[in-house]
N, C-alpha and C positions, 0 to 999 in steps of 0.2 A: 504493500500500500504506500502510495506517495504521500509525503507530508505536504500540507498546504503551507506555503511560505508565510512567515510571521507577518511580514508587511502587507501581504495580500489579505490576510485574515483581519488585520487592523482596519484596512480600508473598507472591507465588507461590513465590519461591525459599525464603523463610523457612518456608512451610508444607511444602514438599517436604523441606527439611532436617529439620524436626521429625518428619515421618512416617518418614523414614529412621532417625532417632535412636531413635524408638520401636520400630521393627522390630529394630534392632540390640540394643536393650535387651531385647526379648522373646527374641531369639536367645540372648543371654547367659544369661538366666534358664533357658532350656530346655537349654542345653549342659551335658553332664556335666563335673564338675570334673576327672576323669581323674587324671593323675599329680600334679597340684597338691595332691591330698589329703595328700601326704607332709608338707606344711608346716603343716597344720591341727592345732592342739592338741587333745588328746583328754582328755575327762573319763571315767574308767573308773568306771561306775556300779555295779559289782558285784565287790567285792574282799573276800576273807576273809584274815585273818592268824592262822591257827589254830596251836595250840601246836606241832605237828610241824614247822612252817616256821621257828620262831624260831631254831633252830640253823643250818640250812643257808642261811637267808635272813634275816640280821639286818637291822634297819631301814635301815642304810646301803646294803645290797645291794638292798633293795626300791626305795629312792628312785633308786639308780643305774639299775635296770631301767626305772623310769618315765622317767627322763631320756633314756636310750638310745632309747626308743620314742616320745618326744614326748608322753608322758602328763603333762599339767600338774597334774592333781588326781585324787583317787580317793575314792569313797564306800566306807568300810570298816566291816564288821562281823565279829566273830570269835567263836570258841569256844575259850576263854572271852573275855569282853569285855576282859580284860587285854591281849590282843594288839592290839586296836584302840587302846587308850589308849597302849600302848608306841609304836606307829607315830605316833600323833597328837602325842605329846610330843616325839618326835624331829623331826618335820617338820610343825608346825601349819599352815604355809602351804599344804601339799600334801594334807592328809588331812581329809576330812569324816567325822567319826565317827558311827556309828549303833549303837544298842544291840541286840545279839542276846540273846534270852532264854537261850540254851544255856550251861550251866555245870554243873559237877559231874556228876550223873547225869541232868540234864535235857537232852534232845536233841530232834531233829526229831519223834520219834514220841510223846513223852510230856511235852513242856514245859507243855502246858495242864493237865496233871494233877499237876504237881509242887507239893508243899506249899511255901508261902512265896514263890511266884513273883511275886505282885503286889508284895509288900514289896521283893523283890530289884530289880524294875524301878524302883520309886519311889526306892530308895536310889541306884542307879546314875545315874538321870536327875538327881537332886539334886546328885550329886557331880561329874559331868562334863558337858561341853557337847555331848551327843549331838544330832545334827540329824535323827534318824530313829529309828524302832523297827523292828527286823528285821535282816536277812532271817530270817523264820521260816516254817515249813511249816504248812499246814493240809491234811492228807491226806483227812480225812473230816469231815462235818458232824455234830457231836455236840451236842445241845441243852444238855448239862451244861457245855459249854465257854463258852456264851454270856455268863455273868456276867463271867468273866475277860476275854474278848475285848471286851466292852462297856467294861470298865474301861480296857483298853489303848487303845481308840479315844478315850476321854475324855482320857486322858493326852496322846495325840498332838494332839488338838484344842486342849487347854489350852495346849500349848507351840507350836502352829502348826508342827508337824513331820509329815512323811509316815510312813506305815507301809509297810514293804517286805515283800511276801508272796510266797511260793512256793506256788502252788496252781493249780487249774483255775479255770474261770469262776465256779462256784457259790460258793466261799468269798469271792471278790471281791464278789459280790452280797450276801452275808451282812454283810460289813463295812460296806457302804454302807447296808444296812438298819439296822444298829446305830447308824450315825452318817453321815447323808447329806452332811454338809459336810466329810467326811474327804478327805485327799489320799492316794492310794495309788500306790506303785510296784509294778507287777506283774513279779516276777522272771521272767526268761527269756520274757517276753511269753507267759506261759501254759504254757511248757515244751513240752507235747505237744498243746496245743489247736491246731486248724487255723486258718489265716489268717482265714477267714471268721468264726469264733467270736471271735477276737481283735478283728477289726474291729467286730463287733456290740457286743461288751462295751465297747470304748473309746468307741463312739458313744453308748452309754447313759449313761456316767459321765464328764462333762466334766473331772473332776479326777483321772482315772485316767491315770497315766504307765506306761511299761513300759521295762525294760531288755531288750536283745536278746541277752544272753549265751546261748550254746548254741543259738541260732536261726540262726547264720550259714549253716549247711549248708542250711537250709530257704529262706533268703532268696536265696542264690546259686543261680541256675538259670535255665532258659529260654533262648530264642534271643538275647535281648538282655542276658544276664548276670544278670538278676534275675527270680526267679519272678514271674509276672504277678499272682498273688493277693497276694503279699507287697508287690509294688510298689504295689498299690492301698492297702494298709494304711499303708505308709510315707509315701506322698504325702498321704493323707487326715489322718494323725495325726503329721505331721512335727514339730509343736510339742510333742509329748509322748513322744517316744522318745529313748532314750539307749543307748549301747553299753556292753558290759561283758565281763569275762574270766572271772569266777567262779573264783577261785583257791582252790577248796575242798580240793584235795589238792596236794601238792608237784609232781606232774606238770604241773599247770597253771602253776605258777611256772616250771618247767623250760621250758615252751613259751610263756612270756609274749610274747616277741617275735613268734612266729608268730601268736599269737592277735590281737595288735594289728594285725599286717599283714593278717590276714584281714578284720578290721573295716574297715580302710582300703580294702581291695579292694572290698567291697560298697558302701561310701560313695562310691567313685570313680565309680560309675555314675549318680550323682544330681547335679543342679546344685549349685553352691557354696552357694546359699541354704539348700537342704535339708541338704546334707552338714554344714555348719557348725552348724546347729541341733542335729542329732543327735549330732555329735561333742562339742560343749561348750556351745553357747548355751542349750539347754533346761535343762541343769544349772545354768548360771550364774543363770538366772532363778529356778529352783526353790529353790536353796540360798542365793541372794543373795550369791554369791561371785564376785569378778572373776577370770576364767579367761583366761590368755593364755600364749603361748610364753615370755614373760618369766619365768615361774615356774620354767622348767627350770633346774636347777642350784641352786635355792634350797631352803630348808627351812622 
């Protein structure tokens, strides 16, 4: 019997070990993060701090709620903007402010028709360090709104900040027609748009992000915990999705812990690499803010 040369045996063993390591690495990437999701910091990409919340939920209470639920940072817009600024001034390390147009009599249905809106937006953007414009609604496409919307897209482009829009797919297309280099956050991932429409729209616009607030019930489902159509969207666009709670009424603040727990639940079905991107890494890249659990307890 011929002996196998020692060097040859070493090479074979090294190749086998490398193959096993690659297999283990692939298994790790495909394995769901599961219960370990509880230790992943969250960036809440859809928070409002509206006037009715100021009494029952003062800034200290909001930050305590974030701390309790492992929410390291939040993207906040409010009606009026004074709510956002109040939170940001209390906890600048934890709050990313964005400018919502709604104030006075200007709301979701008429903000584009409100006299002086453009000047209001310019003044607030000049005075405070907003890192986004929105969240605002576009319910219908009205050609008479285009001059204002074009001006808003130009302000966002000049400041290199995203626009946060609550709409169906057609208004998203309008914004990109007005300014192709825009970055957009699609609130609620289209709210009522089916997963296939969300997927087609995100595929068409490489700078389109989405927050998944109010879509948790659509995402959770199917025999493997996640609706198959939504799993496809999440896996394909894992680099451009973020979670959110949408605290538009006090009932959402009342249920804040449950909302974060629901988001952690659906994230738990995905590998760590995907779960961490959606939980906080995508926001970290988009807003150029360092996000980690070390922020918990800070202001």
